[in-house]
TIVEXMAR-787194 format. One record per atom (N, C-alpha, C, O): residue in one letter; y negated, x negated, z. Coordinates in steps of 0.2 Angstrom, whole numbers, padded with zeros to 4 digits, always signed. Last residue first. Layout:
// TIVEXMAR-787194
AYXZ...
//
This chain:
// TIVEXMAR-787194
R-0866-0801+0354R-0867-0798+0348R-0873-0801+0344R-0875-0799+0339K-0853-0810+0362K-0860-0809+0361K-0861-0806+0355K-0858-0808+0350P-0838-0802+0369P-0841-0806+0364P-0849-0805+0363P-0851-0799+0364K-0834-0801+0386K-0836-0797+0380K-0840-0802+0375K-0844-0806+0377R-0821-0810+0393R-0828-0809+0392R-0830-0806+0386R-0827-0807+0381T-0808-0813+0394T-0809-0806+0394T-0817-0805+0394T-0819-0799+0394L-0807-0827+0394L-0803-0823+0389L-0806-0816+0388L-0805-0813+0383L-0815-0830+0405L-0817-0832+0398L-0814-0828+0393L-0817-0826+0388D-0808-0825+0416D-0814-0822+0414D-0817-0824+0407D-0820-0820+0404V-0796-0833+0414V-0796-0826+0413V-0803-0823+0412V-0803-0818+0407L-0802-0845+0417L-0799-0844+0411L-0798-0837+0409L-0800-0834+0404Q-0806-0843+0431Q-0811-0845+0426Q-0808-0843+0419Q-0812-0841+0415R-0793-0841+0437R-0799-0836+0437R-0804-0837+0432R-0806-0832+0428V-0787-0853+0435V-0784-0847+0432V-0789-0841+0432V-0790-0838+0427P-0795-0862+0442P-0794-0862+0435P-0791-0856+0432P-0794-0854+0426A-0793-0856+0456A-0800-0856+0452A-0799-0857+0445A-0803-0854+0441T-0779-0845+0458T-0782-0851+0458T-0789-0851+0454T-0790-0847+0450I-0777-0830+0467I-0778-0833+0461I-0781-0840+0461I-0786-0840+0465R-0764-0825+0478R-0771-0828+0477R-0771-0832+0471R-0767-0836+0469G-0754-0813+0469G-0755-0818+0475G-0762-0821+0474G-0766-0818+0469R-0745-0812+0453R-0749-0809+0459R-0749-0814+0465R-0746-0819+0465Q-0748-0822+0439Q-0745-0821+0445Q-0749-0817+0450Q-0755-0818+0451W-0755-0814+0424W-0754-0820+0428W-0751-0818+0435W-0751-0812+0436A-0760-0810+0407A-0756-0808+0413A-0755-0815+0417A-0755-0820+0415V-0770-0803+0395V-0769-0809+0399V-0765-0807+0405V-0768-0802+0409Q-0769-0794+0380Q-0770-0794+0387Q-0768-0801+0390Q-0764-0805+0387L-0772-0783+0367L-0771-0790+0368L-0773-0791+0376L-0778-0789+0378D-0766-0767+0364D-0770-0771+0368D-0768-0778+0368D-0762-0779+0369W-0767-0755+0351W-0763-0761+0354W-0768-0765+0358W-0773-0767+0355T-0766-0738+0345T-0770-0744+0347T-0765-0749+0350T-0759-0747+0352A-0768-0723+0339A-0763-0728+0338A-0767-0735+0339A-0771-0738+0335A-0778-0714+0339A-0775-0715+0345A-0770-0721+0345A-0767-0723+0350P-0783-0712+0326P-0787-0716+0330P-0783-0718+0337P-0785-0722+0340Q-0774-0713+0311Q-0773-0710+0318Q-0777-0715+0323Q-0776-0720+0324R-0774-0720+0300R-0779-0715+0301R-0779-0713+0308R-0785-0710+0310L-0771-0737+0299L-0768-0731+0300L-0774-0726+0302L-0779-0728+0305M-0773-0749+0286M-0775-0746+0292M-0772-0739+0293M-0772-0736+0288R-0760-0760+0279R-0764-0754+0278R-0766-0751+0285R-0762-0750+0290F-0756-0775+0272F-0758-0772+0278F-0762-0766+0277F-0767-0766+0273A-0743-0783+0263A-0750-0780+0263A-0750-0776+0270A-0745-0774+0273V-0735-0798+0257V-0736-0793+0263V-0743-0790+0262V-0748-0793+0261G-0734-0808+0248G-0729-0803+0248G-0730-0797+0253G-0726-0792+0252P-0740-0820+0259P-0738-0819+0252P-0733-0813+0253P-0728-0814+0256V-0752-0816+0270V-0745-0817+0270V-0743-0816+0263V-0743-0810+0261R-0766-0820+0279R-0764-0820+0272R-0757-0821+0271R-0755-0827+0271M-0773-0811+0293M-0768-0816+0290M-0767-0815+0283M-0766-0809+0280K-0780-0801+0297K-0784-0807+0294K-0779-0812+0291K-0781-0816+0287E-0772-0793+0303E-0774-0791+0297E-0778-0797+0293E-0778-0797+0287V-0767-0795+0316V-0764-0798+0310V-0767-0797+0304V-0765-0800+0299L-0774-0787+0324L-0777-0794+0324L-0773-0798+0318L-0775-0803+0316G-0769-0774+0324G-0774-0775+0319G-0776-0783+0319G-0779-0785+0314P-0751-0775+0327P-0758-0774+0330P-0763-0777+0324P-0761-0781+0320L-0740-0765+0317L-0742-0771+0320L-0749-0770+0323L-0753-0766+0320L-0725-0757+0311L-0732-0756+0314L-0734-0763+0317L-0729-0765+0321T-0716-0759+0295T-0717-0759+0302T-0724-0758+0304T-0728-0757+0300V-0704-0757+0282V-0711-0757+0284V-0711-0758+0292V-0705-0758+0295A-0694-0765+0268A-0695-0761+0274A-0703-0761+0276A-0707-0764+0273N-0687-0773+0260N-0691-0768+0257N-0693-0763+0262N-0692-0757+0261E-0681-0784+0265E-0677-0777+0266E-0681-0772+0263E-0679-0766+0263A-0689-0795+0262A-0682-0795+0260A-0678-0788+0260A-0674-0787+0256V-0701-0790+0267V-0700-0792+0260V-0693-0791+0258V-0691-0788+0253L-0699-0789+0281L-0702-0784+0277L-0701-0784+0269L-0699-0779+0266L-0694-0801+0284L-0689-0796+0283L-0692-0790+0280L-0688-0786+0276S-0706-0809+0285S-0701-0810+0280S-0696-0805+0279S-0694-0804+0273L-0712-0802+0296L-0715-0802+0290L-0710-0804+0284L-0711-0801+0278T-0702-0805+0306T-0704-0798+0305T-0707-0798+0297T-0705-0794+0293H-0703-0819+0307H-0697-0816+0305H-0698-0809+0303H-0695-0807+0298A-0717-0820+0312A-0715-0823+0305A-0708-0820+0303A-0708-0819+0297L-0715-0814+0324L-0720-0811+0319L-0718-0814+0312L-0717-0810+0307S-0698-0813+0330S-0705-0816+0330S-0709-0813+0324S-0706-0809+0320D-0686-0807+0328D-0687-0811+0334D-0694-0814+0335D-0695-0818+0340A-0681-0791+0322A-0684-0798+0321A-0685-0801+0328A-0686-0797+0333Q-0669-0781+0316Q-0672-0783+0322Q-0675-0790+0321Q-0671-0794+0320E-0667-0768+0303E-0666-0775+0305E-0671-0776+0312E-0675-0772+0313V-0669-0754+0301V-0664-0758+0297V-0663-0765+0299V-0657-0767+0298F-0672-0740+0310F-0672-0747+0310F-0667-0750+0306F-0661-0748+0306R-0682-0725+0308R-0675-0728+0307R-0676-0736+0306R-0679-0738+0302P-0692-0716+0319P-0691-0721+0314P-0684-0723+0313P-0680-0723+0318R-0694-0698+0319R-0691-0704+0322R-0690-0709+0317R-0686-0708+0312F-0710-0689+0318F-0703-0691+0315F-0701-0697+0319F-0705-0700+0323G-0723-0685+0321G-0718-0680+0319G-0711-0682+0317G-0708-0678+0313A-0732-0694+0327A-0733-0692+0320A-0728-0687+0317A-0728-0685+0311R-0726-0696+0339R-0732-0692+0339R-0734-0690+0332R-0738-0685+0331R-0715-0704+0334R-0714-0697+0336R-0720-0693+0337R-0720-0687+0336C-0722-0716+0331C-0719-0712+0326C-0718-0704+0328C-0719-0700+0324L-0725-0720+0344L-0731-0719+0339L-0728-0714+0334L-0732-0710+0332Q-0712-0721+0350Q-0717-0717+0353Q-0723-0715+0348Q-0725-0709+0347V-0707-0732+0342V-0704-0725+0342V-0709-0720+0344V-0709-0714+0342L-0715-0742+0346L-0715-0740+0339L-0713-0733+0338L-0715-0729+0335W-0711-0743+0360W-0718-0742+0358W-0719-0739+0351W-0723-0735+0349P-0698-0746+0359P-0700-0740+0362P-0707-0738+0360P-0709-0732+0359N-0699-0759+0352N-0696-0754+0349N-0698-0747+0352N-0699-0742+0348F-0706-0767+0362F-0709-0766+0355F-0706-0760+0352F-0709-0755+0349G-0701-0770+0374G-0705-0765+0373G-0708-0763+0367G-0710-0757+0366P-0700-0788+0371P-0698-0782+0375P-0703-0776+0375P-0709-0778+0375I-0696-0798+0361I-0702-0794+0361I-0701-0787+0365I-0700-0782+0362A-0684-0804+0364A-0689-0808+0361A-0696-0804+0362A-0701-0807+0364K-0675-0794+0368K-0677-0800+0373K-0683-0804+0370K-0686-0807+0374P-0675-0785+0358P-0678-0783+0364P-0680-0789+0369P-0684-0789+0373E-0681-0789+0342E-0676-0790+0347E-0679-0789+0354E-0684-0792+0355A-0689-0775+0333A-0689-0782+0337A-0683-0782+0341A-0681-0778+0345G-0688-0768+0317G-0689-0767+0324G-0690-0775+0327G-0691-0779+0323I-0693-0761+0302I-0691-0768+0305I-0693-0767+0312I-0699-0766+0314F-0688-0746+0295F-0693-0750+0299F-0689-0756+0301F-0683-0757+0302M-0688-0736+0280M-0684-0740+0285M-0689-0745+0288M-0693-0748+0285E-0697-0721+0277E-0696-0728+0276E-0691-0731+0281E-0690-0728+0286R-0701-0708+0278R-0694-0709+0274R-0693-0716+0274R-0688-0718+0271R-0713-0708+0285R-0707-0705+0288R-0700-0706+0285R-0695-0706+0288L-0725-0713+0282L-0720-0718+0282L-0713-0715+0285L-0708-0718+0286D-0734-0703+0283D-0733-0705+0276D-0727-0710+0276D-0723-0711+0271A-0738-0702+0296A-0732-0698+0294A-0730-0700+0287A-0725-0698+0284L-0748-0711+0297L-0742-0713+0299L-0736-0709+0297L-0731-0711+0295A-0759-0711+0283A-0756-0708+0289A-0750-0710+0291A-0745-0712+0286L-0769-0725+0278L-0764-0720+0277L-0762-0717+0283L-0763-0719+0289D-0782-0733+0269D-0778-0732+0275D-0773-0727+0273D-0773-0724+0267D-0785-0738+0255D-0789-0741+0261D-0785-0739+0268D-0784-0744+0272G-0773-0744+0243G-0778-0739+0246G-0781-0742+0252G-0779-0748+0255D-0756-0749+0241D-0763-0748+0238D-0767-0743+0242D-0764-0738+0245A-0743-0747+0247A-0747-0753+0249A-0754-0753+0246A-0759-0756+0249L-0734-0737+0244L-0740-0735+0248L-0744-0741+0250L-0749-0741+0254P-0725-0744+0235P-0730-0738+0232P-0735-0736+0237P-0740-0734+0235H-0725-0761+0237H-0723-0755+0240H-0728-0749+0237H-0734-0751+0236D-0729-0774+0235D-0727-0770+0229D-0724-0763+0231D-0722-0759+0227E-0730-0780+0247E-0736-0779+0243E-0735-0774+0237E-0739-0772+0234P-0722-0772+0261P-0721-0776+0255P-0727-0775+0250P-0729-0769+0249L-0732-0768+0275L-0728-0766+0270L-0727-0772+0264L-0731-0776+0264A-0738-0763+0290A-0736-0769+0286A-0731-0767+0281A-0726-0764+0283A-0751-0753+0297A-0744-0753+0294A-0744-0759+0290A-0748-0761+0286V-0760-0756+0312V-0759-0756+0305V-0752-0756+0303V-0747-0758+0307V-0769-0750+0326V-0763-0752+0323V-0763-0752+0316V-0766-0747+0313P-0784-0758+0333P-0781-0753+0329P-0774-0755+0327P-0773-0761+0327F-0785-0767+0349F-0785-0767+0341F-0782-0760+0339F-0778-0757+0342T-0795-0772+0362T-0790-0767+0360T-0791-0767+0352T-0796-0767+0349R-0794-0787+0372R-0797-0783+0367R-0792-0778+0365R-0786-0779+0365I-0789-0790+0385I-0794-0795+0382I-0798-0791+0376I-0804-0791+0376R-0786-0783+0401R-0786-0782+0394R-0791-0787+0391R-0797-0788+0394R-0776-0790+0413R-0782-0788+0411R-0782-0788+0404R-0780-0792+0400V-0764-0790+0427V-0765-0789+0420V-0772-0787+0418V-0775-0783+0422F-0753-0797+0438F-0760-0795+0437F-0761-0795+0430F-0759-0800+0426F-0736-0791+0437F-0741-0796+0437F-0748-0793+0437F-0748-0787+0435E-0727-0780+0438E-0725-0786+0440E-0731-0791+0441E-0731-0795+0446R-0733-0769+0432R-0730-0768+0438R-0728-0775+0442R-0728-0775+0448A-0737-0774+0419A-0742-0772+0424A-0740-0771+0431A-0743-0771+0436I-0725-0775+0413I-0729-0781+0415I-0734-0779+0420I-0734-0783+0425A-0719-0763+0409A-0717-0766+0416A-0721-0772+0418A-0721-0774+0424A-0724-0760+0397A-0728-0757+0402A-0726-0760+0409A-0729-0760+0414N-0726-0768+0383N-0721-0768+0389N-0724-0766+0395N-0728-0770+0398I-0737-0769+0375I-0731-0764+0373I-0726-0764+0378I-0722-0759+0378N-0748-0777+0375N-0747-0772+0380N-0741-0767+0379N-0740-0762+0383G-0746-0794+0371G-0747-0787+0370G-0746-0783+0376G-0742-0785+0381L-0752-0810+0379L-0747-0806+0375L-0750-0798+0375L-0755-0797+0377V-0753-0824+0387V-0757-0820+0383V-0753-0816+0378V-0749-0819+0374A-0752-0830+0404A-0748-0828+0398A-0753-0823+0394A-0756-0818+0397V-0753-0843+0416V-0756-0837+0412V-0752-0836+0406V-0749-0840+0403D-0744-0852+0421D-0749-0849+0425D-0752-0843+0422D-0754-0838+0426L-0726-0854+0420L-0733-0853+0417L-0738-0850+0422L-0736-0847+0427E-0716-0855+0428E-0717-0861+0423E-0723-0860+0419E-0725-0864+0416G-0711-0845+0437G-0717-0850+0439G-0718-0856+0435G-0721-0860+0437R-0702-0837+0432R-0699-0843+0435R-0705-0847+0438R-0703-0853+0441R-0711-0827+0427R-0706-0825+0433R-0704-0832+0436R-0703-0832+0442L-0716-0834+0416L-0720-0832+0422L-0716-0830+0428L-0718-0832+0434A-0705-0835+0408A-0708-0841+0411A-0712-0839+0417A-0713-0843+0422A-0702-0822+0405A-0697-0825+0409A-0700-0831+0412A-0699-0833+0418I-0714-0819+0398I-0713-0815+0404I-0708-0819+0408I-0709-0819+0414Q-0712-0828+0387Q-0718-0829+0392Q-0717-0825+0398Q-0718-0828+0403E-0701-0823+0381E-0701-0830+0384E-0707-0831+0389E-0706-0834+0394G-0706-0811+0376G-0701-0811+0381G-0700-0818+0384G-0699-0818+0390P-0716-0815+0367P-0718-0812+0373P-0712-0812+0378P-0714-0812+0384S-0713-0833+0363S-0712-0826+0361S-0714-0822+0368S-0714-0825+0373L-0725-0846+0364L-0719-0843+0366L-0719-0835+0364L-0724-0833+0363D-0732-0861+0364D-0732-0855+0360D-0725-0852+0361D-0720-0855+0359V-0742-0867+0377V-0735-0866+0375V-0734-0860+0371V-0736-0854+0373L-0753-0880+0382L-0752-0873+0379L-0744-0873+0376L-0742-0878+0374R-0760-0886+0397R-0754-0886+0392R-0752-0880+0389R-0751-0875+0392V-0773-0895+0403V-0771-0889+0400V-0765-0890+0396V-0764-0895+0392K-0779-0902+0418K-0774-0904+0412K-0772-0897+0409K-0769-0893+0413V-0795-0904+0423V-0789-0899+0423V-0785-0900+0417V-0787-0900+0411D-0807-0910+0421D-0801-0914+0424D-0795-0910+0425D-0790-0912+0427P-0816-0902+0414P-0813-0908+0411P-0807-0911+0414P-0803-0914+0411Q-0821-0888+0415Q-0816-0891+0419Q-0813-0897+0416Q-0807-0896+0414S-0831-0885+0406S-0833-0884+0413S-0828-0887+0417S-0829-0889+0423R-0825-0888+0394R-0831-0891+0395R-0833-0890+0402R-0837-0895+0405R-0813-0881+0395R-0813-0888+0395R-0820-0891+0396R-0820-0896+0399F-0818-0868+0393F-0815-0870+0399F-0815-0877+0400F-0816-0880+0405A-0822-0868+0380A-0827-0867+0385A-0824-0869+0392A-0828-0872+0396A-0810-0869+0374A-0815-0874+0373A-0821-0874+0378A-0823-0879+0380L-0803-0858+0378L-0801-0865+0380L-0806-0870+0379L-0807-0874+0383A-0810-0848+0371A-0810-0848+0378A-0808-0855+0381A-0811-0857+0386P-0807-0852+0358P-0814-0852+0360P-0814-0852+0368P-0818-0855+0371N-0792-0850+0358N-0795-0857+0357N-0803-0857+0359N-0805-0862+0363V-0789-0837+0361V-0787-0842+0365V-0791-0848+0364V-0794-0851+0369Y-0796-0830+0350Y-0797-0828+0357Y-0795-0833+0362Y-0799-0835+0366D-0794-0834+0336D-0800-0830+0338D-0801-0829+0346D-0807-0827+0348A-0783-0842+0337A-0789-0844+0333A-0795-0841+0336A-0800-0844+0337A-0772-0835+0344A-0775-0842+0346A-0782-0843+0343A-0786-0844+0347A-0765-0824+0340A-0771-0823+0344A-0775-0830+0346A-0780-0829+0349S-0754-0829+0334S-0758-0825+0330S-0765-0823+0334S-0770-0822+0331L-0747-0836+0344L-0750-0840+0339L-0755-0835+0335L-0760-0838+0333L-0748-0831+0361L-0746-0829+0354L-0750-0832+0349L-0756-0833+0349Y-0745-0841+0375Y-0749-0838+0370Y-0745-0836+0364Y-0740-0838+0362G-0746-0848+0391G-0741-0846+0386G-0746-0841+0381G-0750-0838+0384I-0752-0862+0399I-0754-0856+0396I-0748-0854+0391I-0747-0858+0386R-0755-0870+0414R-0750-0869+0409R-0751-0862+0406R-0750-0857+0410L-0765-0882+0421L-0765-0875+0419L-0760-0874+0413L-0761-0877+0408S-0768-0893+0435S-0765-0891+0428S-0766-0884+0427S-0766-0880+0432A-0773-0894+0448A-0775-0899+0443A-0772-0898+0436A-0773-0902+0431S-0780-0882+0458S-0774-0884+0454S-0777-0889+0449S-0782-0888+0446Q-0784-0872+0472Q-0785-0878+0468Q-0779-0879+0463Q-0773-0877+0465G-0783-0862+0482G-0786-0860+0476G-0787-0866+0471G-0792-0865+0467R-0776-0866+0493R-0783-0867+0493R-0787-0865+0487R-0793-0866+0487A-0763-0865+0488A-0765-0860+0493A-0773-0861+0494A-0776-0856+0497L-0763-0875+0478L-0763-0868+0476L-0765-0863+0481L-0769-0859+0480K-0762-0886+0487K-0768-0885+0483K-0768-0878+0480K-0774-0875+0480R-0750-0883+0494R-0756-0883+0498R-0762-0882+0493R-0767-0879+0495A-0741-0885+0483A-0742-0879+0486A-0748-0878+0490A-0751-0873+0490E-0743-0899+0481E-0745-0894+0475E-0746-0887+0478E-0751-0884+0477A-0738-0904+0493A-0745-0905+0491A-0747-0900+0486A-0753-0898+0486V-0725-0899+0491V-0729-0897+0497V-0736-0898+0495V-0740-0894+0497V-0721-0907+0480V-0721-0900+0480V-0725-0897+0485V-0729-0892+0484A-0722-0920+0486A-0726-0918+0480A-0726-0910+0479A-0732-0908+0478D-0712-0919+0496D-0719-0921+0497D-0724-0919+0492D-0729-0916+0493A-0701-0918+0488A-0703-0913+0493A-0710-0913+0495A-0713-0908+0495K-0700-0930+0481K-0701-0924+0477K-0704-0918+0482K-0708-0914+0480A-0698-0939+0492A-0704-0939+0488A-0706-0933+0484A-0711-0931+0483V-0686-0934+0496V-0692-0933+0501V-0698-0934+0497V-0703-0930+0498V-0678-0938+0485V-0678-0931+0487V-0684-0929+0492V-0688-0924+0491P-0679-0951+0484P-0682-0947+0478P-0683-0940+0481P-0687-0936+0478R-0673-0955+0496R-0680-0957+0495R-0683-0952+0489R-0688-0950+0490M-0659-0953+0498M-0664-0947+0500M-0671-0949+0498M-0676-0944+0499G-0652-0964+0493G-0651-0957+0490G-0656-0952+0492G-0657-0947+0488D-0657-0975+0500D-0657-0975+0492D-0656-0968+0490D-0659-0966+0485R-0655-0971+0513R-0662-0972+0511R-0662-0972+0503R-0667-0969+0500L-0641-0969+0514L-0646-0963+0515L-0653-0965+0512L-0656-0960+0510A-0637-0982+0511A-0635-0976+0506A-0639-0970+0508A-0641-0967+0503H-0642-0989+0521H-0644-0991+0514H-0642-0985+0510H-0646-0983+0506G-0635-0983+0532G-0642-0983+0532G-0645-0984+0525G-0649-0981+0522A-0622-0987+0529A-0624-0980+0529A-0631-0979+0529A-0633-0974+0525A-0623-1000+0531A-0621-0998+0525A-0623-0991+0524A-0625-0988+0519T-0639-1002+0541T-0632-1002+0540T-0630-1000+0533T-0634-0998+0530L-0654-1010+0542L-0650-1005+0539L-0643-1007+0539L-0641-1012+0537A-0661-1017+0557A-0658-1018+0550A-0654-1013+0548A-0650-1010+0552A-0674-1020+0568A-0669-1015+0566A-0667-1016+0558A-0672-1016+0554G-0677-1034+0578G-0679-1028+0575G-0673-1023+0574G-0668-1023+0577R-0673-1045+0585R-0677-1046+0579R-0680-1040+0576R-0684-1040+0572Y-0664-1041+0595Y-0671-1043+0597Y-0676-1044+0591Y-0682-1045+0592N-0657-1027+0586N-0657-1033+0590N-0664-1035+0592N-0669-1031+0591R-0648-1014+0579R-0654-1016+0582R-0652-1022+0587R-0647-1022+0590E-0643-1008+0563E-0641-1013+0568E-0647-1015+0572E-0652-1018+0569F-0644-0990+0559F-0647-0997+0560F-0643-1001+0565F-0640-0999+0570L-0636-0979+0559L-0640-0981+0553L-0643-0988+0553L-0645-0990+0548Q-0620-0974+0564Q-0626-0978+0565Q-0629-0980+0559Q-0626-0981+0554G-0615-0957+0561G-0614-0964+0562G-0620-0967+0562G-0626-0964+0562G-0617-0944+0558G-0611-0945+0561G-0609-0953+0561G-0604-0955+0561I-0629-0937+0554I-0625-0941+0549I-0618-0943+0551I-0613-0943+0547E-0633-0931+0566E-0631-0927+0560E-0627-0931+0555E-0623-0928+0551A-0634-0943+0574A-0629-0938+0576A-0628-0933+0570A-0622-0931+0569E-0645-0949+0567E-0638-0952+0567E-0632-0947+0569E-0627-0948+0567L-0655-0940+0570L-0653-0941+0563L-0646-0944+0563L-0642-0942+0559A-0655-0941+0584A-0654-0935+0581A-0651-0935+0574A-0647-0932+0572Q-0659-0955+0585Q-0653-0953+0588Q-0650-0946+0585Q-0645-0945+0583L-0672-0954+0579L-0667-0958+0576L-0660-0956+0578L-0655-0955+0574Q-0678-0946+0589Q-0678-0943+0582Q-0672-0947+0578Q-0668-0944+0575R-0677-0954+0600R-0674-0948+0600R-0673-0945+0593R-0668-0942+0591T-0686-0965+0595T-0679-0966+0597T-0675-0960+0597T-0669-0959+0594L-0698-0958+0594L-0695-0960+0588L-0687-0962+0589L-0683-0961+0585T-0700-0956+0608T-0699-0950+0604T-0696-0952+0597T-0692-0949+0595S-0701-0969+0612S-0696-0965+0615S-0695-0959+0611S-0689-0957+0610Q-0713-0973+0606Q-0706-0976+0604Q-0700-0972+0607Q-0695-0972+0603S-0724-0960+0602S-0721-0965+0606S-0714-0967+0604S-0711-0964+0600V-0733-0959+0586V-0728-0956+0591V-0726-0962+0596V-0727-0968+0595H-0739-0964+0574H-0743-0961+0580H-0739-0957+0585H-0741-0951+0587L-0733-0970+0564L-0732-0963+0564L-0736-0960+0570L-0736-0954+0570Q-0736-0984+0568Q-0738-0981+0561Q-0738-0973+0561Q-0743-0970+0559E-0729-0985+0580E-0737-0986+0580E-0739-0983+0573E-0745-0979+0573A-0716-0983+0576A-0719-0978+0581A-0727-0979+0581A-0730-0973+0581A-0715-0994+0568A-0714-0988+0565A-0717-0982+0570A-0721-0978+0567R-0715-1004+0578R-0720-1004+0573R-0720-0997+0569R-0726-0995+0567S-0704-1001+0586S-0711-1001+0589S-0716-1000+0584S-0721-0997+0584L-0693-1002+0577L-0695-0995+0580L-0702-0995+0583L-0705-0990+0582S-0693-1011+0562S-0695-1011+0569S-0696-1004+0572S-0700-1001+0568G-0694-1012+0548G-0689-1016+0552G-0690-1016+0559G-0687-1020+0562L-0702-1004+0540L-0706-1009+0544L-0701-1014+0548L-0703-1019+0551E-0693-0997+0532E-0698-1001+0529E-0701-1006+0533E-0702-1012+0531A-0685-0991+0542A-0682-0995+0537A-0687-0999+0534A-0686-1005+0532I-0695-0983+0549I-0691-0989+0553I-0688-0993+0547I-0689-0999+0548A-0699-0974+0539A-0704-0979+0542A-0700-0985+0546A-0703-0990+0545F-0687-0968+0536F-0690-0972+0531F-0695-0977+0534F-0695-0982+0532F-0686-0960+0548F-0681-0965+0546F-0683-0970+0541F-0682-0976+0542S-0697-0952+0547S-0696-0957+0553S-0691-0962+0551S-0693-0968+0552R-0692-0944+0537R-0698-0948+0536R-0699-0954+0541R-0701-0959+0540L-0681-0938+0542L-0680-0943+0537L-0686-0947+0536L-0686-0953+0534L-0687-0930+0551L-0682-0935+0554L-0682-0940+0548L-0682-0946+0550D-0693-0921+0542D-0697-0925+0547D-0693-0931+0550D-0696-0937+0551L-0683-0915+0536L-0687-0920+0532L-0691-0924+0537L-0693-0930+0535N-0667-0914+0542N-0674-0912+0543N-0678-0917+0540N-0677-0923+0541L-0653-0909+0533L-0656-0914+0535L-0664-0912+0536L-0667-0910+0531G-0646-0898+0526G-0645-0899+0533G-0649-0904+0536G-0649-0904+0543E-0649-0900+0513E-0642-0901+0514E-0642-0902+0522E-0638-0906+0524H-0665-0902+0518H-0661-0903+0512H-0654-0904+0514H-0653-0909+0518Q-0679-0892+0525Q-0673-0895+0525Q-0669-0896+0519Q-0670-0892+0514M-0694-0889+0533M-0690-0889+0527M-0684-0894+0527M-0685-0899+0530
//
């Protein structure tokens, strides 16, 4: 592993000499011969282009260049060592932390119970919850900033990039202003909404939502007309009232009590939405495996 052309092993040897003030004591600590350490120091000095130590009968003292190299590279080497240690833990299926992206609407019934069970069995694992939009969760998974993401199935590309497992399947509901003519009653047909204006979603915030909604409406014989694009569930629900529009949402929102908004079940049994958990491809760590199992465990009857 290198930084700006410098070999980290050479730098570690350099730090040992600087700390102990002696090549012989540094060689003893590093379990190498003094001649090997001398060659390493010469190689580093050749890369730097100047002398790093003043050597005399009392030992080795840093030159100005040596001081600059020690002070500048110490945090770099420390960070590299920490990264390597974490990578080795992950390679062994271990991890001291678990970073979880989630949808707030799914937290109470699905994420929180799984986390409670997880913390009881893994009290030493530090858990960090991050409330992110689906688009932000996907981007964070790609960057390695999340270990697990809890989101919907409307973006089919997710299954091609990450491991995915279904948590639960929900029916789809229509969300309407509570004073809308179609807001009363038990359920309605999706075709009943053909003349309505729909609230869509910003593709970056909720990727796949608009194509998913269009596909459902086309099955019912019409193409939806979008009046606004929302960037979150809260934004969607407020736009419904402001624009006197409608939209389709997963049935898990039905428990929410939103002033001015009504939810109606759709009669089409094929209209469903999956809550799912996604994680990085590759060897799964023990904490991730356990959380995935807890999230996807069938509820006790």
